[in-house]
N, C-alpha and C positions, 0 to 999 in steps of 0.2 A: 643768414641764408643757409649756412651749412646745417644748422639745427633744424630748419624747416624741411630740408631735403631728407635728413635722417628721419624726421617724423613722418614725412610722406612715404618714405621707403618702408617704414614699419607698417603703415596703414595698408600699403599694397601687399606686403607679406601677410599681414593679418587677414586681409580680404581673401588672399589665395588660400590660406589655411582654412578659413571659414568655408570657402567654396569646396575645397578638398574634403573637408569634414562632411558637409551637407550632401555631397555627391557620393561619397564612399562609405559613410559610417555603417549603413545597413548591411552592405555586402561584407565588410570587414567583421562585423559582429557575427553574422551567420557563418563566415569562414572559421572564426575562432571557436564557435559552438561546435561546428562539424569536426574541428581538429581536436576536440575533447576537452576544451576548457569548461570547467564546471559552471553551472548556471550562476552560482553565487559570485563567481569571479569574472564573468563575461564583461560587465561594464568597465571594470578596472583594467582588464586586458585590452579592450578597445581603446580606452583612454591612453594606455601605455603606447599603443601603436601610433596614435596621433600626437603624442608627446614627442616621440622620436621624429615624426614627420615635421613637427614644429621646429625642432632643433636643427634638422637637416634640410629645411625647406629650399635653400639655395642649391642643394645637390640634386633635387628632383628635376629630371629632364621633362620638358613639356611633352605631353602625350604618353609618358611612362609613369604617371602618377599611380595608376592602378597596380602596375607591376611592382613599384617601389613599396606601396602599402601592403601588398600580398606578401612580399618578402619579409617585411618587418613583422607582419602578423604570424608568419610561419615561425620566426624566431621567438616571438613572444609566447606562442602556444607551446613551443618546445621547452621554453623556460618553465612555464606553468606545469607541464608534464613532469619535468625533473623535480620540481618542488613537491608535487603530489607524491611521486615515488619515494622521495627522501623523507616524507613525513612519517612518523611512526604510526603503525597500525594500532588502533585502539583495541585493546582486548576487551570484548564485551562481557566476558565471564563475570567480573565483579558486579556489573550492572544487572545481569540476569538474576543474581541472588537478591537484588533489591525488589524485584517484581514479586508481588504477592500472588502465589499460584491459586489461591482460593477464588471462588466466583465473586463477582462484584455484588453489591447489595441488590441491584436490579435483577441479576441472574439468580441470586438466592431467592428473591421473591417469586420469580417465575418458576423456579424449581419447586418451591413450596406449594405454589398453586397447582402445578402439574401433578405433584404427588397427591394433593388433596383430591383432584379429579380422578386420578388412577384409583385411589382408595375407595372413592364413591362408586366407581364402576365395578370394581372387584367386589365390593360389599353387596352389590345387587345380583351377583352370580350365586348359584347354588354352591354349597360346599364341595360337592364332588366335581363340578366343572371348574370351580375356582382353584382347587388343589392341583388339578392337572394343568390348568393354564399357567398358574404361577410357577410350578416346577419346570415346565417346558419353556415357556416364553421368557420368564424373568430370571430363572435360575439356570437356564440352558442345559437342562438334564435331558438325555435322550429318552425316547418312548420306552425302550426296553428296560431301562433303569427305573423309570416311573412305574412300570408294570411290576417290577420286583418290589419296589418300595410299598406300593399300594396292595400288592398281592392279588392283582387282577390280570387278565389276559392283555397282551399288547394291543390287540384289536379293539378292546374296550377303551383303552387309553386313547387310541387314535380317534375313535368315535367321539369320546368326551372332549377331546382337544378340538375337533372340528366344530362341535356344538358350542363349546366355550368361546371359540373365536367369533362365531356368528353372533352369539349373544353379546359378547364384549363390544363388537362393532355396532350393533343395534343400540345398546345402552349408551355408548359413547356418543352416537349421533343424536339421540334424544337429549342427553345432558348438554351437548354443545348448543342445540337449538334452544333449550331452556335458558342457558347462560346468555345467549345472544338476545333473547327476548327480554331478559332482565337488564341488558346493557352492560354486561361485564365482559 
């Protein structure tokens, strides 16, 4: 008889724990997340709260279950925060050296294709427009310096630069249209 009473007492406690869990798990989990427990540790922290509740089930006053669980959750979150703070910060510097700074093969292919298109467009410009365009747009040399290099007036450089930009744009549009038509 005593064994069956003990067994039925356990099943009542188990049922209360299950009810406690089903009614409060969601709110405890959200509370822990809002208290700063990291996503990777949330399920473990919530389990910890209900593990304490299971051990102290007889101490939980009826109607005060929520308060009890919140108090335990606060302590569990505090413990997790202390563990996080005590963990050594990983120096990412050694890992930064492992990263290859060069472009990926896909980026290299795209760059090569873009250079090919640029070369094609530049190749269709007259030499006088191409020279001014390359020096100003690609080499970033000022108009006055280009005028000195070419031995022509700055106004002529500006005029050629304007024409070069217009022609570059028109040639690039035609080339893009042709590439789209080819399906590339």
